[in-house]
N, C-alpha and C positions, 0 to 999 in steps of 0.2 A: 505494500501500501504505499504510495508516495502520495504525500501530502504538502503542498506548498505553503505559504504563509495564509492564504485564506483558507485554505482547506484543514488545516490546522483549529483555527478557530471553529470553524464549523463542525470538526469532528468533536473538539470539546463541549460545544453549546450543546450537541445533539446526545452525549452521553451524559452530560447533565442532567437534562430534560428525562432520559430513561430513568437513571438513578432516582431523582426527586420523587418519580412516580409510585416507587417501591412502597408498600403498605407492610405495616406490623405482621410477621406472618409468612411474608413471602419472600423468598431468596431466588436467587438467579446467578448464573454462571458470569464470568467474566465475557465468554465468548458469546452467551446470549444478549449480554448488554450491547456489545460490540455489532452484532447483528440486527438487532432492535434499532440501534441509532444510523444503520445504513452502512456499517463498515464490517462486513463480514470477514475473519480474519485476523482481527486488530485487539484479541483480548487483551495483549499484554499493554497495548496502548491505553485501555480503558483503566488498569493499574496506575498508570503514570497521572492519568486524570484524579483518579481518587485520591492518590498522594497529596495532590496539590489544591484539594478541592474542601472547603471548611462548610460545616452545615449539611452536608448529604449522609444519608444512611448508607453509609460506605461498609456497614457490618452486614448488609444484606445482599452483599455480593461475595461469592465463593467460588472454589476453582469447580472445574466441570466434573471432576471424580468425587466431589464432595466436602473437599479439605477446606479447612480455613485460610485464610491469606496467610502469607508467610511471614508477615509482621504484624505485631499485635494480636495473635491467636487469642491468650486469655481475655484481652478485653472482648474481640469479637465474639466468643463464645458466651459471654456474660451478658452482653449486649443481645446476642440473639435468643439468648434464655429469657430476656426481659420481653421478647416477642412472641414467647411460647416455641420457639424451636428448639428440639434437642440435639443436643450436640455430644457426642461420645468418641473420645478417642481422636480427638482433632477434626472429626467428621459432621457433617450434618446428617442424622438419623433419617 
């Protein structure tokens, strides 16, 4: 995926819109967010957007295999538990 200066902003805006719509009890993968934003295959770039965005429900985005984010796993597990999501062994059940 090649994103020029305008494309990068559009990507970020779309990713933020997708994540902002996530509701308590809902989890999606980084790849799901990328695809919904119109950029399939850009899962890693979604993680970059999350790392630089305040106020988004970042904890509702997990890896495709159900594992939690590689950073802040304990905090993510606690926030997911608050949403009613069960996490065991670092994975969403």
